C-alpha atoms as one frame of an Amber mdcrd trajectory, in Angstrom:
protein
   0.009   0.001  -0.002   1.209   3.446  -0.715  -0.942   5.298   1.838   1.664
   4.972   4.610   0.050   2.136   6.571   2.277  -0.649   7.790   1.829  -3.806
   5.754   4.345  -5.972   7.561   3.461  -9.521   8.519   4.378 -10.071  12.145
   4.386 -13.205  14.272   1.275 -11.905  16.049  -0.580 -11.288  12.774   0.342
 -14.735  11.413  -0.819 -16.502  14.600  -4.004 -14.427  14.719  -4.777 -15.182
  11.054  -4.309 -18.887  11.808  -6.698 -18.699  14.775  -9.353 -16.813  12.791
  -9.130 -19.455  10.053  -9.423 -22.271  12.613 -12.237 -20.749  14.709 -14.352
 -19.077  12.042 -13.238 -20.539   8.709 -12.312 -17.105   7.340  -9.063 -16.523
   5.471  -7.532 -13.149   6.318  -4.502 -11.304   5.042  -2.066 -11.556   7.985
  -1.595  -7.814   8.524  -3.049  -6.063  11.577  -4.330  -2.544  10.966  -4.597
  -0.428  14.127  -7.410   2.095  14.425  -6.091   4.119  17.398  -9.537   4.317
  19.014  -9.579   5.730  22.502 -11.306   4.238  25.512 -14.575   6.051  24.825
 -14.698   4.950  21.179 -13.966   1.329  22.120 -16.682   1.551  24.795 -19.105
   2.568  22.050 -18.068  -0.419  19.908 -15.127   0.983  17.931 -12.477  -1.560
  16.993  -8.876  -1.410  18.257  -7.644  -3.242  15.189  -8.883  -5.055  12.098
  -7.680  -7.428   9.414  -8.959  -7.804   5.869 -10.360 -11.058   4.566  -9.422
 -12.346   1.131 -12.763 -10.866  -0.054 -11.762  -7.388   1.246 -14.127  -7.470
   4.246 -12.997  -6.141   7.663 -12.915  -8.407  10.697 -11.731  -6.946  14.001
 -12.313  -6.422  17.679 -12.511  -3.944  20.523 -10.199  -6.323  22.390  -6.440
  -6.145  21.888  -5.094  -8.584  19.309  -3.036 -10.351  21.969  -6.151 -10.812
  24.117  -7.976 -12.434  21.203  -5.011 -14.701  20.498  -4.603 -15.827  24.132
  -8.327 -16.225  24.909  -9.638 -19.695  25.624 -12.906 -18.996  23.817 -13.802
 -16.397  21.203 -16.962 -15.814  19.196 -18.270 -13.617  16.397 -20.895 -10.944
  16.967 -22.742  -9.630  13.912 -20.509 -11.789  11.746 -17.358  -9.649  11.886
 -16.786  -8.480  15.472 -14.569 -10.854  17.488 -15.553 -11.154  21.152 -13.503
 -12.735  23.914 -15.801 -15.035  25.907 -13.467 -15.527  28.875 -13.432 -11.791
  29.613 -10.923 -10.934  32.304 -10.790  -7.155  31.821
């Protein structure tokens, strides 16, 4: 991309893409895009990060990417919002 966003595949993004494929059957491009939402925006449902599927659809979460990766159980809300079921916030 030429718009200045980081497009680097990291270990975290590769592991997260693998988990999303395993849990939800969705193939994503293993690049995490941060949104820089503040606490109030996340409280209103804004995502902290997102990844793009192979069909150019966003999938993301209000939870940190590491929280989603380490969670024992995750689920999808409205088809594209990843929720951590074992919430320990």
